[in-house]
PDB file of N, CA, C and O in Angstrom:
ATOM      1  N   UNK A   1       0.840  -1.061   0.137  1.00  0.00           N
ATOM      2  CA  UNK A   1       0.067  -0.114  -0.042  1.00  0.00           C
ATOM      3  C   UNK A   1       1.028   1.230   0.289  1.00  0.00           C
ATOM      4  O   UNK A   1       1.850   1.402   1.189  1.00  0.00           O
ATOM      5  N   UNK A   2       0.538   2.214  -0.932  1.00  0.00           N
ATOM      6  CA  UNK A   2       1.437   3.158  -1.159  1.00  0.00           C
ATOM      7  C   UNK A   2       1.099   4.314   0.103  1.00  0.00           C
ATOM      8  O   UNK A   2       0.141   4.056   0.832  1.00  0.00           O
ATOM      9  N   UNK A   3       1.662   5.219   0.281  1.00  0.00           N
ATOM     10  CA  UNK A   3       1.779   6.134   1.536  1.00  0.00           C
ATOM     11  C   UNK A   3       0.731   7.106   1.020  1.00  0.00           C
ATOM     12  O   UNK A   3       0.255   7.471   2.095  1.00  0.00           O
ATOM     13  N   UNK A   4       0.174   7.652   0.248  1.00  0.00           N
ATOM     14  CA  UNK A   4      -1.177   8.126  -0.147  1.00  0.00           C
ATOM     15  C   UNK A   4      -2.503   7.432   0.312  1.00  0.00           C
ATOM     16  O   UNK A   4      -3.366   7.982   0.996  1.00  0.00           O
ATOM     17  N   UNK A   5      -2.548   6.101  -0.176  1.00  0.00           N
ATOM     18  CA  UNK A   5      -3.136   5.080   0.153  1.00  0.00           C
ATOM     19  C   UNK A   5      -3.638   5.047   1.967  1.00  0.00           C
ATOM     20  O   UNK A   5      -4.762   4.998   2.466  1.00  0.00           O
ATOM     21  N   UNK A   6      -2.528   5.087   2.483  1.00  0.00           N
ATOM     22  CA  UNK A   6      -2.158   5.067   4.130  1.00  0.00           C
ATOM     23  C   UNK A   6      -3.003   6.442   4.437  1.00  0.00           C
ATOM     24  O   UNK A   6      -3.784   6.359   5.385  1.00  0.00           O
ATOM     25  N   UNK A   7      -2.954   7.362   3.928  1.00  0.00           N
ATOM     26  CA  UNK A   7      -3.020   8.908   4.556  1.00  0.00           C
ATOM     27  C   UNK A   7      -4.831   8.667   4.378  1.00  0.00           C
ATOM     28  O   UNK A   7      -5.608   9.169   5.190  1.00  0.00           O
ATOM     29  N   UNK A   8      -5.237   7.949   3.361  1.00  0.00           N
ATOM     30  CA  UNK A   8      -6.730   8.004   3.316  1.00  0.00           C
ATOM     31  C   UNK A   8      -7.356   7.054   4.344  1.00  0.00           C
ATOM     32  O   UNK A   8      -8.349   7.180   5.060  1.00  0.00           O
ATOM     33  N   UNK A   9      -6.583   6.195   4.214  1.00  0.00           N
ATOM     34  CA  UNK A   9      -7.077   5.080   5.557  1.00  0.00           C
ATOM     35  C   UNK A   9      -7.018   5.723   6.660  1.00  0.00           C
ATOM     36  O   UNK A   9      -8.027   5.532   7.339  1.00  0.00           O
ATOM     37  N   UNK A  10      -5.975   6.666   7.306  1.00  0.00           N
ATOM     38  CA  UNK A  10      -5.944   6.743   8.545  1.00  0.00           C
ATOM     39  C   UNK A  10      -7.117   8.278   8.644  1.00  0.00           C
ATOM     40  O   UNK A  10      -7.567   8.613   9.740  1.00  0.00           O
ATOM     41  N   UNK A  11      -7.429   8.963   7.513  1.00  0.00           N
ATOM     42  CA  UNK A  11      -8.219   9.747   7.420  1.00  0.00           C
ATOM     43  C   UNK A  11      -9.559   9.204   7.780  1.00  0.00           C
ATOM     44  O   UNK A  11     -10.283   9.544   8.715  1.00  0.00           O
ATOM     45  N   UNK A  12      -9.725   8.437   7.006  1.00  0.00           N
ATOM     46  CA  UNK A  12     -11.433   7.582   7.101  1.00  0.00           C
ATOM     47  C   UNK A  12     -11.349   6.929   8.510  1.00  0.00           C
ATOM     48  O   UNK A  12     -12.430   7.005   9.094  1.00  0.00           O
ATOM     49  N   UNK A  13     -10.217   6.210   9.333  1.00  0.00           N
ATOM     50  CA  UNK A  13     -10.272   5.782  10.662  1.00  0.00           C
ATOM     51  C   UNK A  13     -10.493   6.923  11.744  1.00  0.00           C
ATOM     52  O   UNK A  13     -11.178   6.719  12.746  1.00  0.00           O
ATOM     53  N   UNK A  14      -9.873   8.135  11.485  1.00  0.00           N
ATOM     54  CA  UNK A  14     -10.356   9.305  12.173  1.00  0.00           C
ATOM     55  C   UNK A  14     -11.587   9.889  12.593  1.00  0.00           C
ATOM     56  O   UNK A  14     -12.070  10.328  13.637  1.00  0.00           O
ATOM     57  N   UNK A  15     -12.115   9.645  10.697  1.00  0.00           N
ATOM     58  CA  UNK A  15     -13.414  10.220  10.608  1.00  0.00           C
ATOM     59  C   UNK A  15     -14.645   9.520  11.511  1.00  0.00           C
ATOM     60  O   UNK A  15     -15.699  10.011  11.917  1.00  0.00           O
ATOM     61  N   UNK A  16     -14.136   8.300  11.646  1.00  0.00           N
ATOM     62  CA  UNK A  16     -15.456   7.254  12.347  1.00  0.00           C
ATOM     63  C   UNK A  16     -15.925   7.924  13.764  1.00  0.00           C
ATOM     64  O   UNK A  16     -15.213   8.395  14.651  1.00  0.00           O
ATOM     65  N   UNK A  17     -17.221   7.827  13.702  1.00  0.00           N
ATOM     66  CA  UNK A  17     -17.506   8.289  15.282  1.00  0.00           C
ATOM     67  C   UNK A  17     -17.318   7.370  16.374  1.00  0.00           C
ATOM     68  O   UNK A  17     -16.925   6.310  15.888  1.00  0.00           O
ATOM     69  N   UNK A  18     -17.411   7.294  17.533  1.00  0.00           N
ATOM     70  CA  UNK A  18     -16.882   6.486  18.814  1.00  0.00           C
ATOM     71  C   UNK A  18     -17.741   5.440  18.817  1.00  0.00           C
ATOM     72  O   UNK A  18     -17.272   4.329  19.062  1.00  0.00           O
ATOM     73  N   UNK A  19     -19.239   5.590  18.531  1.00  0.00           N
ATOM     74  CA  UNK A  19     -20.370   4.470  18.256  1.00  0.00           C
ATOM     75  C   UNK A  19     -19.573   3.350  17.202  1.00  0.00           C
ATOM     76  O   UNK A  19     -19.366   2.175  17.503  1.00  0.00           O
ATOM     77  N   UNK A  20     -19.136   4.067  15.758  1.00  0.00           N
ATOM     78  CA  UNK A  20     -18.836   3.163  15.054  1.00  0.00           C
ATOM     79  C   UNK A  20     -17.620   2.304  15.036  1.00  0.00           C
ATOM     80  O   UNK A  20     -17.502   1.346  14.271  1.00  0.00           O
ATOM     81  N   UNK A  21     -16.357   2.822  16.245  1.00  0.00           N
ATOM     82  CA  UNK A  21     -15.332   2.553  16.433  1.00  0.00           C
ATOM     83  C   UNK A  21     -15.692   1.210  17.325  1.00  0.00           C
ATOM     84  O   UNK A  21     -15.143   0.139  17.069  1.00  0.00           O
ATOM     85  N   UNK A  22     -16.599   1.339  18.326  1.00  0.00           N
ATOM     86  CA  UNK A  22     -17.237   0.161  19.260  1.00  0.00           C
ATOM     87  C   UNK A  22     -17.789  -0.887  18.453  1.00  0.00           C
ATOM     88  O   UNK A  22     -17.474  -2.071  18.570  1.00  0.00           O
ATOM     89  N   UNK A  23     -18.579  -0.451  17.669  1.00  0.00           N
ATOM     90  CA  UNK A  23     -19.414  -1.758  16.651  1.00  0.00           C
ATOM     91  C   UNK A  23     -18.203  -2.233  16.028  1.00  0.00           C
ATOM     92  O   UNK A  23     -17.997  -3.442  16.132  1.00  0.00           O
ATOM     93  N   UNK A  24     -17.485  -1.641  15.497  1.00  0.00           N
ATOM     94  CA  UNK A  24     -16.119  -2.644  14.659  1.00  0.00           C
ATOM     95  C   UNK A  24     -15.413  -3.522  15.410  1.00  0.00           C
ATOM     96  O   UNK A  24     -15.087  -4.666  15.095  1.00  0.00           O
ATOM     97  N   UNK A  25     -15.097  -2.696  16.836  1.00  0.00           N
ATOM     98  CA  UNK A  25     -14.538  -3.439  17.642  1.00  0.00           C
ATOM     99  C   UNK A  25     -15.260  -4.886  18.140  1.00  0.00           C
ATOM    100  O   UNK A  25     -14.859  -6.049  18.087  1.00  0.00           O
ATOM    101  N   UNK A  26     -16.480  -4.293  18.637  1.00  0.00           N
ATOM    102  CA  UNK A  26     -17.130  -5.708  18.807  1.00  0.00           C
ATOM    103  C   UNK A  26     -17.528  -6.862  17.329  1.00  0.00           C
ATOM    104  O   UNK A  26     -17.852  -8.049  17.318  1.00  0.00           O
ATOM    105  N   UNK A  27     -17.386  -6.181  16.563  1.00  0.00           N
ATOM    106  CA  UNK A  27     -17.836  -6.996  15.301  1.00  0.00           C
ATOM    107  C   UNK A  27     -16.454  -7.945  15.059  1.00  0.00           C
ATOM    108  O   UNK A  27     -16.526  -9.155  14.846  1.00  0.00           O
ATOM    109  N   UNK A  28     -15.338  -7.280  15.120  1.00  0.00           N
ATOM    110  CA  UNK A  28     -14.179  -7.832  15.030  1.00  0.00           C
ATOM    111  C   UNK A  28     -13.898  -9.052  16.186  1.00  0.00           C
ATOM    112  O   UNK A  28     -13.269 -10.051  15.839  1.00  0.00           O
ATOM    113  N   UNK A  29     -14.355  -8.924  17.450  1.00  0.00           N
ATOM    114  CA  UNK A  29     -14.551 -10.058  18.377  1.00  0.00           C
ATOM    115  C   UNK A  29     -15.193 -10.959  18.147  1.00  0.00           C
ATOM    116  O   UNK A  29     -14.697 -12.085  18.183  1.00  0.00           O
ATOM    117  N   UNK A  30     -16.641 -10.735  17.802  1.00  0.00           N
ATOM    118  CA  UNK A  30     -17.479 -11.883  17.304  1.00  0.00           C
ATOM    119  C   UNK A  30     -16.964 -12.781  16.319  1.00  0.00           C
ATOM    120  O   UNK A  30     -16.963 -14.012  16.367  1.00  0.00           O
ATOM    121  N   UNK A  31     -16.472 -11.938  15.307  1.00  0.00           N
ATOM    122  CA  UNK A  31     -15.762 -12.780  14.269  1.00  0.00           C
ATOM    123  C   UNK A  31     -14.727 -13.743  14.459  1.00  0.00           C
ATOM    124  O   UNK A  31     -14.690 -14.872  13.969  1.00  0.00           O
ATOM    125  N   UNK A  32     -13.597 -13.019  15.471  1.00  0.00           N
ATOM    126  CA  UNK A  32     -12.794 -13.755  15.835  1.00  0.00           C
ATOM    127  C   UNK A  32     -13.311 -14.910  16.636  1.00  0.00           C
ATOM    128  O   UNK A  32     -12.821 -16.028  16.477  1.00  0.00           O
ATOM    129  N   UNK A  33     -14.215 -14.706  17.435  1.00  0.00           N
ATOM    130  CA  UNK A  33     -14.777 -15.898  18.456  1.00  0.00           C
ATOM    131  C   UNK A  33     -14.832 -17.106  17.160  1.00  0.00           C
ATOM    132  O   UNK A  33     -13.994 -18.006  17.094  1.00  0.00           O
ATOM    133  N   UNK A  34     -15.625 -16.995  16.464  1.00  0.00           N
ATOM    134  CA  UNK A  34     -16.116 -17.620  15.202  1.00  0.00           C
ATOM    135  C   UNK A  34     -14.830 -18.601  14.678  1.00  0.00           C
ATOM    136  O   UNK A  34     -14.830 -19.785  14.341  1.00  0.00           O
ATOM    137  N   UNK A  35     -13.936 -17.785  14.741  1.00  0.00           N
ATOM    138  CA  UNK A  35     -12.669 -18.477  13.847  1.00  0.00           C
ATOM    139  C   UNK A  35     -11.550 -19.085  14.678  1.00  0.00           C
ATOM    140  O   UNK A  35     -10.648 -19.819  14.273  1.00  0.00           O
ATOM    141  N   UNK A  36     -11.829 -18.535  16.237  1.00  0.00           N
ATOM    142  CA  UNK A  36     -11.042 -19.162  16.814  1.00  0.00           C
ATOM    143  C   UNK A  36     -11.562 -20.974  17.422  1.00  0.00           C
ATOM    144  O   UNK A  36     -11.004 -21.953  17.918  1.00  0.00           O
ATOM    145  N   UNK A  37     -12.765 -20.621  17.045  1.00  0.00           N
ATOM    146  CA  UNK A  37     -13.649 -22.064  17.176  1.00  0.00           C
ATOM    147  C   UNK A  37     -13.429 -23.002  15.903  1.00  0.00           C
ATOM    148  O   UNK A  37     -13.765 -24.183  15.995  1.00  0.00           O
ATOM    149  N   UNK A  38     -12.882 -22.521  14.730  1.00  0.00           N
ATOM    150  CA  UNK A  38     -12.538 -23.179  13.818  1.00  0.00           C
ATOM    151  C   UNK A  38     -14.106 -23.305  12.984  1.00  0.00           C
ATOM    152  O   UNK A  38     -14.213 -24.158  12.103  1.00  0.00           O
ATOM    153  N   UNK A  39     -15.309 -22.391  13.330  1.00  0.00           N
ATOM    154  CA  UNK A  39     -16.383 -22.705  12.665  1.00  0.00           C
ATOM    155  C   UNK A  39     -16.585 -21.923  11.557  1.00  0.00           C
ATOM    156  O   UNK A  39     -16.182 -20.775  11.367  1.00  0.00           O
ATOM    157  N   UNK A  40     -17.383 -22.784  10.681  1.00  0.00           N
ATOM    158  CA  UNK A  40     -17.531 -21.881   9.381  1.00  0.00           C
ATOM    159  C   UNK A  40     -18.858 -21.047   9.643  1.00  0.00           C
ATOM    160  O   UNK A  40     -19.422 -21.038  10.737  1.00  0.00           O
ATOM    161  N   UNK A  41     -19.245 -20.433   8.662  1.00  0.00           N
ATOM    162  CA  UNK A  41     -20.671 -19.559   8.872  1.00  0.00           C
ATOM    163  C   UNK A  41     -21.757 -20.588   8.568  1.00  0.00           C
ATOM    164  O   UNK A  41     -22.708 -20.529   9.347  1.00  0.00           O
ATOM    165  N   UNK A  42     -21.836 -21.535   7.598  1.00  0.00           N
ATOM    166  CA  UNK A  42     -22.889 -22.542   7.564  1.00  0.00           C
ATOM    167  C   UNK A  42     -22.839 -23.346   8.859  1.00  0.00           C
ATOM    168  O   UNK A  42     -23.951 -23.729   9.224  1.00  0.00           O
ATOM    169  N   UNK A  43     -21.844 -23.685   9.619  1.00  0.00           N
ATOM    170  CA  UNK A  43     -21.910 -24.692  10.726  1.00  0.00           C
ATOM    171  C   UNK A  43     -22.606 -23.563  11.612  1.00  0.00           C
ATOM    172  O   UNK A  43     -23.694 -23.967  12.024  1.00  0.00           O
ATOM    173  N   UNK A  44     -22.345 -22.460  11.965  1.00  0.00           N
ATOM    174  CA  UNK A  44     -22.782 -21.568  12.807  1.00  0.00           C
ATOM    175  C   UNK A  44     -24.040 -21.174  12.336  1.00  0.00           C
ATOM    176  O   UNK A  44     -24.625 -20.698  13.309  1.00  0.00           O
ATOM    177  N   UNK A  45     -24.809 -21.122  11.276  1.00  0.00           N
ATOM    178  CA  UNK A  45     -25.934 -20.957  10.756  1.00  0.00           C
ATOM    179  C   UNK A  45     -27.126 -22.504  11.375  1.00  0.00           C
ATOM    180  O   UNK A  45     -28.294 -22.430  11.755  1.00  0.00           O
ATOM    181  N   UNK A  46     -26.292 -23.659  11.263  1.00  0.00           N
ATOM    182  CA  UNK A  46     -26.888 -24.645  11.950  1.00  0.00           C
ATOM    183  C   UNK A  46     -27.147 -24.573  13.211  1.00  0.00           C
ATOM    184  O   UNK A  46     -28.263 -24.906  13.610  1.00  0.00           O
ATOM    185  N   UNK A  47     -26.232 -24.151  14.032  1.00  0.00           N
ATOM    186  CA  UNK A  47     -26.289 -24.436  15.202  1.00  0.00           C
ATOM    187  C   UNK A  47     -27.279 -23.245  15.847  1.00  0.00           C
ATOM    188  O   UNK A  47     -28.093 -23.501  16.734  1.00  0.00           O
ATOM    189  N   UNK A  48     -27.093 -21.889  15.270  1.00  0.00           N
ATOM    190  CA  UNK A  48     -27.704 -20.859  15.729  1.00  0.00           C
ATOM    191  C   UNK A  48     -29.325 -20.950  15.120  1.00  0.00           C
ATOM    192  O   UNK A  48     -30.162 -20.611  15.956  1.00  0.00           O
ATOM    193  N   UNK A  49     -29.686 -21.223  14.231  1.00  0.00           N
ATOM    194  CA  UNK A  49     -30.861 -21.144  13.651  1.00  0.00           C
ATOM    195  C   UNK A  49     -30.940 -19.819  12.771  1.00  0.00           C
ATOM    196  O   UNK A  49     -31.889 -19.228  12.257  1.00  0.00           O
ATOM    197  N   UNK A  50     -29.980 -19.656  12.792  1.00  0.00           N
ATOM    198  CA  UNK A  50     -29.801 -17.964  11.727  1.00  0.00           C
ATOM    199  C   UNK A  50     -29.324 -18.561  10.191  1.00  0.00           C
ATOM    200  O   UNK A  50     -28.352 -19.269   9.930  1.00  0.00           O
ATOM    201  N   UNK A  51     -30.351 -18.023   9.293  1.00  0.00           N
ATOM    202  CA  UNK A  51     -29.394 -18.270   7.789  1.00  0.00           C
ATOM    203  C   UNK A  51     -28.041 -17.799   7.406  1.00  0.00           C
ATOM    204  O   UNK A  51     -27.800 -16.592   7.444  1.00  0.00           O
ATOM    205  N   UNK A  52     -27.123 -18.670   7.034  1.00  0.00           N
ATOM    206  CA  UNK A  52     -25.743 -18.057   6.225  1.00  0.00           C
ATOM    207  C   UNK A  52     -25.839 -16.740   5.988  1.00  0.00           C
ATOM    208  O   UNK A  52     -25.056 -16.021   6.607  1.00  0.00           O
ATOM    209  N   UNK A  53     -26.697 -16.178   5.154  1.00  0.00           N
ATOM    210  CA  UNK A  53     -26.868 -14.876   4.545  1.00  0.00           C
ATOM    211  C   UNK A  53     -26.732 -13.851   5.455  1.00  0.00           C
ATOM    212  O   UNK A  53     -25.994 -12.894   5.221  1.00  0.00           O
ATOM    213  N   UNK A  54     -27.388 -13.961   6.498  1.00  0.00           N
ATOM    214  CA  UNK A  54     -27.710 -13.035   7.751  1.00  0.00           C
ATOM    215  C   UNK A  54     -26.211 -13.070   8.604  1.00  0.00           C
ATOM    216  O   UNK A  54     -25.712 -12.064   9.108  1.00  0.00           O
ATOM    217  N   UNK A  55     -25.636 -14.373   8.652  1.00  0.00           N
ATOM    218  CA  UNK A  55     -24.425 -14.452   9.256  1.00  0.00           C
ATOM    219  C   UNK A  55     -23.253 -13.403   8.273  1.00  0.00           C
ATOM    220  O   UNK A  55     -22.653 -12.435   8.739  1.00  0.00           O
ATOM    221  N   UNK A  56     -23.196 -13.674   7.506  1.00  0.00           N
ATOM    222  CA  UNK A  56     -22.328 -13.115   6.224  1.00  0.00           C
ATOM    223  C   UNK A  56     -22.659 -11.431   6.437  1.00  0.00           C
ATOM    224  O   UNK A  56     -21.831 -10.579   6.759  1.00  0.00           O
ATOM    225  N   UNK A  57     -24.114 -11.221   6.160  1.00  0.00           N
ATOM    226  CA  UNK A  57     -24.071  -9.899   6.369  1.00  0.00           C
ATOM    227  C   UNK A  57     -23.786  -8.906   7.802  1.00  0.00           C
ATOM    228  O   UNK A  57     -23.471  -7.729   7.973  1.00  0.00           O
ATOM    229  N   UNK A  58     -24.067 -10.020   8.660  1.00  0.00           N
ATOM    230  CA  UNK A  58     -23.483  -9.334  10.177  1.00  0.00           C
ATOM    231  C   UNK A  58     -21.779  -8.974  10.439  1.00  0.00           C
ATOM    232  O   UNK A  58     -21.122  -8.085  10.983  1.00  0.00           O
ATOM    233  N   UNK A  59     -21.523 -10.275   9.676  1.00  0.00           N
ATOM    234  CA  UNK A  59     -19.912 -10.023   9.701  1.00  0.00           C
ATOM    235  C   UNK A  59     -19.306  -9.253   8.753  1.00  0.00           C
ATOM    236  O   UNK A  59     -18.076  -9.231   8.735  1.00  0.00           O
ATOM    237  N   UNK A  60     -20.044  -8.504   7.819  1.00  0.00           N
ATOM    238  CA  UNK A  60     -19.707  -7.391   6.770  1.00  0.00           C
ATOM    239  C   UNK A  60     -19.563  -6.267   7.313  1.00  0.00           C
ATOM    240  O   UNK A  60     -20.620  -5.684   7.554  1.00  0.00           O
ATOM    241  N   UNK A  61     -18.716  -5.802   7.565  1.00  0.00           N
ATOM    242  CA  UNK A  61     -18.632  -4.204   8.397  1.00  0.00           C
ATOM    243  C   UNK A  61     -19.088  -3.148   7.483  1.00  0.00           C
ATOM    244  O   UNK A  61     -19.751  -2.188   7.876  1.00  0.00           O
ATOM    245  N   UNK A  62     -18.782  -3.301   6.430  1.00  0.00           N
ATOM    246  CA  UNK A  62     -19.538  -2.332   5.529  1.00  0.00           C
ATOM    247  C   UNK A  62     -21.304  -2.564   4.732  1.00  0.00           C
ATOM    248  O   UNK A  62     -21.812  -2.067   3.726  1.00  0.00           O
ATOM    249  N   UNK A  63     -21.818  -3.554   5.771  1.00  0.00           N
ATOM    250  CA  UNK A  63     -23.177  -3.836   5.561  1.00  0.00           C
ATOM    251  C   UNK A  63     -24.026  -2.590   5.694  1.00  0.00           C
ATOM    252  O   UNK A  63     -23.879  -1.796   6.623  1.00  0.00           O
ATOM    253  N   UNK A  64     -25.004  -2.436   4.639  1.00  0.00           N
ATOM    254  CA  UNK A  64     -25.959  -1.178   4.750  1.00  0.00           C
ATOM    255  C   UNK A  64     -26.865  -1.864   6.158  1.00  0.00           C
ATOM    256  O   UNK A  64     -27.382  -0.935   6.779  1.00  0.00           O
ATOM    257  N   UNK A  65     -27.035  -2.629   6.512  1.00  0.00           N
ATOM    258  CA  UNK A  65     -28.194  -3.144   7.371  1.00  0.00           C
ATOM    259  C   UNK A  65     -27.371  -4.005   8.422  1.00  0.00           C
ATOM    260  O   UNK A  65     -27.269  -5.228   8.324  1.00  0.00           O
ATOM    261  N   UNK A  66     -26.664  -3.088   9.665  1.00  0.00           N
ATOM    262  CA  UNK A  66     -26.266  -3.485  10.968  1.00  0.00           C
ATOM    263  C   UNK A  66     -27.014  -4.431  11.444  1.00  0.00           C
ATOM    264  O   UNK A  66     -28.216  -4.342  11.195  1.00  0.00           O
ATOM    265  N   UNK A  67     -26.518  -5.627  12.277  1.00  0.00           N
ATOM    266  CA  UNK A  67     -27.236  -6.608  12.883  1.00  0.00           C
ATOM    267  C   UNK A  67     -27.990  -6.159  13.910  1.00  0.00           C
ATOM    268  O   UNK A  67     -27.380  -5.365  14.626  1.00  0.00           O
ATOM    269  N   UNK A  68     -29.100  -6.387  14.232  1.00  0.00           N
ATOM    270  CA  UNK A  68     -30.003  -6.097  15.317  1.00  0.00           C
ATOM    271  C   UNK A  68     -29.124  -6.912  16.751  1.00  0.00           C
ATOM    272  O   UNK A  68     -28.123  -7.628  16.793  1.00  0.00           O
ATOM    273  N   UNK A  69     -29.777  -6.548  17.489  1.00  0.00           N
ATOM    274  CA  UNK A  69     -29.239  -7.026  18.836  1.00  0.00           C
ATOM    275  C   UNK A  69     -29.641  -8.373  19.171  1.00  0.00           C
ATOM    276  O   UNK A  69     -28.995  -8.987  20.020  1.00  0.00           O
ATOM    277  N   UNK A  70     -30.690  -8.928  18.567  1.00  0.00           N
ATOM    278  CA  UNK A  70     -31.014 -10.164  18.902  1.00  0.00           C
ATOM    279  C   UNK A  70     -29.966 -11.178  17.963  1.00  0.00           C
ATOM    280  O   UNK A  70     -29.358 -12.096  18.514  1.00  0.00           O
ATOM    281  N   UNK A  71     -29.839 -10.923  16.603  1.00  0.00           N
ATOM    282  CA  UNK A  71     -29.348 -11.597  15.857  1.00  0.00           C
ATOM    283  C   UNK A  71     -27.777 -11.654  16.468  1.00  0.00           C
ATOM    284  O   UNK A  71     -27.181 -12.723  16.338  1.00  0.00           O
ATOM    285  N   UNK A  72     -27.203 -10.714  17.023  1.00  0.00           N
ATOM    286  CA  UNK A  72     -25.959 -10.669  17.863  1.00  0.00           C
ATOM    287  C   UNK A  72     -26.085 -11.889  19.144  1.00  0.00           C
ATOM    288  O   UNK A  72     -25.246 -12.767  19.350  1.00  0.00           O
ATOM    289  N   UNK A  73     -26.910 -11.750  19.645  1.00  0.00           N
ATOM    290  CA  UNK A  73     -27.123 -12.532  20.696  1.00  0.00           C
ATOM    291  C   UNK A  73     -27.384 -14.255  20.508  1.00  0.00           C
ATOM    292  O   UNK A  73     -27.015 -15.187  21.222  1.00  0.00           O
ATOM    293  N   UNK A  74     -28.027 -14.242  19.478  1.00  0.00           N
ATOM    294  CA  UNK A  74     -28.372 -15.653  18.841  1.00  0.00           C
ATOM    295  C   UNK A  74     -26.737 -16.159  18.224  1.00  0.00           C
ATOM    296  O   UNK A  74     -26.271 -17.245  18.569  1.00  0.00           O
ATOM    297  N   UNK A  75     -26.034 -15.287  17.358  1.00  0.00           N
ATOM    298  CA  UNK A  75     -24.778 -15.673  17.008  1.00  0.00           C
ATOM    299  C   UNK A  75     -23.709 -15.932  18.200  1.00  0.00           C
ATOM    300  O   UNK A  75     -22.887 -16.841  18.084  1.00  0.00           O
ATOM    301  N   UNK A  76     -23.745 -15.155  19.274  1.00  0.00           N
ATOM    302  CA  UNK A  76     -23.107 -15.298  20.608  1.00  0.00           C
ATOM    303  C   UNK A  76     -23.729 -16.761  21.134  1.00  0.00           C
ATOM    304  O   UNK A  76     -23.017 -17.697  21.497  1.00  0.00           O
ATOM    305  N   UNK A  77     -24.593 -16.772  21.117  1.00  0.00           N
ATOM    306  CA  UNK A  77     -25.229 -17.991  22.136  1.00  0.00           C
ATOM    307  C   UNK A  77     -24.557 -19.354  21.318  1.00  0.00           C
ATOM    308  O   UNK A  77     -23.839 -20.149  21.926  1.00  0.00           O
ATOM    309  N   UNK A  78     -24.843 -19.492  20.059  1.00  0.00           N
ATOM    310  CA  UNK A  78     -24.183 -20.716  19.071  1.00  0.00           C
ATOM    311  C   UNK A  78     -22.917 -20.685  19.763  1.00  0.00           C
ATOM    312  O   UNK A  78     -22.597 -21.767  20.254  1.00  0.00           O
ATOM    313  N   UNK A  79     -22.113 -19.725  19.932  1.00  0.00           N
ATOM    314  CA  UNK A  79     -20.915 -19.861  20.009  1.00  0.00           C
ATOM    315  C   UNK A  79     -20.554 -20.150  21.747  1.00  0.00           C
ATOM    316  O   UNK A  79     -19.393 -20.260  22.140  1.00  0.00           O
ATOM    317  N   UNK A  80     -21.521 -20.226  22.491  1.00  0.00           N
ATOM    318  CA  UNK A  80     -21.282 -20.426  24.082  1.00  0.00           C
ATOM    319  C   UNK A  80     -20.929 -19.164  24.564  1.00  0.00           C
ATOM    320  O   UNK A  80     -20.119 -19.221  25.490  1.00  0.00           O
ATOM    321  N   UNK A  81     -21.338 -17.853  24.174  1.00  0.00           N
ATOM    322  CA  UNK A  81     -20.706 -16.987  24.458  1.00  0.00           C
ATOM    323  C   UNK A  81     -22.238 -15.907  24.896  1.00  0.00           C
ATOM    324  O   UNK A  81     -23.446 -16.009  24.686  1.00  0.00           O
ATOM    325  N   UNK A  82     -21.472 -15.051  25.491  1.00  0.00           N
ATOM    326  CA  UNK A  82     -22.901 -13.860  25.946  1.00  0.00           C
ATOM    327  C   UNK A  82     -22.380 -12.646  25.852  1.00  0.00           C
ATOM    328  O   UNK A  82     -21.216 -12.339  26.109  1.00  0.00           O
ATOM    329  N   UNK A  83     -23.367 -11.847  25.427  1.00  0.00           N
ATOM    330  CA  UNK A  83     -23.032 -10.221  25.499  1.00  0.00           C
ATOM    331  C   UNK A  83     -23.458  -9.886  26.827  1.00  0.00           C
ATOM    332  O   UNK A  83     -24.457 -10.289  27.422  1.00  0.00           O
ATOM    333  N   UNK A  84     -22.228  -8.793  27.354  1.00  0.00           N
ATOM    334  CA  UNK A  84     -22.634  -8.277  28.605  1.00  0.00           C
ATOM    335  C   UNK A  84     -22.365  -6.602  28.505  1.00  0.00           C
ATOM    336  O   UNK A  84     -21.854  -6.031  27.542  1.00  0.00           O
ATOM    337  N   UNK A  85     -22.794  -6.041  29.617  1.00  0.00           N
ATOM    338  CA  UNK A  85     -22.644  -4.463  29.333  1.00  0.00           C
ATOM    339  C   UNK A  85     -22.370  -4.428  30.861  1.00  0.00           C
ATOM    340  O   UNK A  85     -23.074  -4.844  31.781  1.00  0.00           O
ATOM    341  N   UNK A  86     -20.987  -3.735  30.888  1.00  0.00           N
ATOM    342  CA  UNK A  86     -20.152  -3.424  31.683  1.00  0.00           C
ATOM    343  C   UNK A  86     -19.803  -2.115  31.995  1.00  0.00           C
ATOM    344  O   UNK A  86     -19.613  -1.550  30.917  1.00  0.00           O
ATOM    345  N   UNK A  87     -19.597  -1.241  33.035  1.00  0.00           N
ATOM    346  CA  UNK A  87     -19.395   0.126  33.262  1.00  0.00           C
ATOM    347  C   UNK A  87     -18.074   0.247  32.597  1.00  0.00           C
ATOM    348  O   UNK A  87     -17.319  -0.718  32.714  1.00  0.00           O
ATOM    349  N   UNK A  88     -17.611   1.441  31.810  1.00  0.00           N
ATOM    350  CA  UNK A  88     -16.578   1.894  31.254  1.00  0.00           C
ATOM    351  C   UNK A  88     -15.668   1.948  32.619  1.00  0.00           C
ATOM    352  O   UNK A  88     -16.147   2.082  33.745  1.00  0.00           O
ATOM    353  N   UNK A  89     -14.169   1.810  32.300  1.00  0.00           N
ATOM    354  CA  UNK A  89     -13.288   2.124  33.338  1.00  0.00           C
ATOM    355  C   UNK A  89     -13.009   3.451  33.343  1.00  0.00           C
ATOM    356  O   UNK A  89     -12.510   3.756  34.427  1.00  0.00           O
ATOM    357  N   UNK A  90     -13.111   4.366  32.613  1.00  0.00           N
ATOM    358  CA  UNK A  90     -13.213   5.659  32.993  1.00  0.00           C
ATOM    359  C   UNK A  90     -14.500   6.141  33.036  1.00  0.00           C
ATOM    360  O   UNK A  90     -14.741   7.289  32.664  1.00  0.00           O
ATOM    361  N   UNK A  91     -15.351   5.410  33.442  1.00  0.00           N
ATOM    362  CA  UNK A  91     -16.543   6.191  34.067  1.00  0.00           C
ATOM    363  C   UNK A  91     -17.076   6.904  35.093  1.00  0.00           C
ATOM    364  O   UNK A  91     -17.172   6.278  36.148  1.00  0.00           O
ATOM    365  N   UNK A  92     -17.490   8.150  35.093  1.00  0.00           N
ATOM    366  CA  UNK A  92     -17.747   8.889  36.157  1.00  0.00           C
ATOM    367  C   UNK A  92     -19.277   8.462  37.078  1.00  0.00           C
ATOM    368  O   UNK A  92     -19.816   9.008  38.041  1.00  0.00           O
ATOM    369  N   UNK A  93     -19.566   7.477  36.422  1.00  0.00           N
ATOM    370  CA  UNK A  93     -21.224   7.184  37.036  1.00  0.00           C
ATOM    371  C   UNK A  93     -21.408   6.229  37.934  1.00  0.00           C
ATOM    372  O   UNK A  93     -22.535   6.005  38.375  1.00  0.00           O
TER     373      UNK A  93
END
């Protein structure tokens, strides 16, 4: 990748909203969770009851249709994982 292209990537990364960065971080973690279990999208579809195309859309960071929470919960449940909400370390509340 040439220097100009990296400048474009950096600019794009800096322009992401805080929420988009969190979404992409979560997405990376759940895709890694599937990969760490050597599970294909089709195998996950069979276990979760989701359709493989729904899993592919969910794993696509550029998808126009962000996965809804129920899909994320089903996805993680099939991997033996759960989504938890925890306070931020730097939270003042």
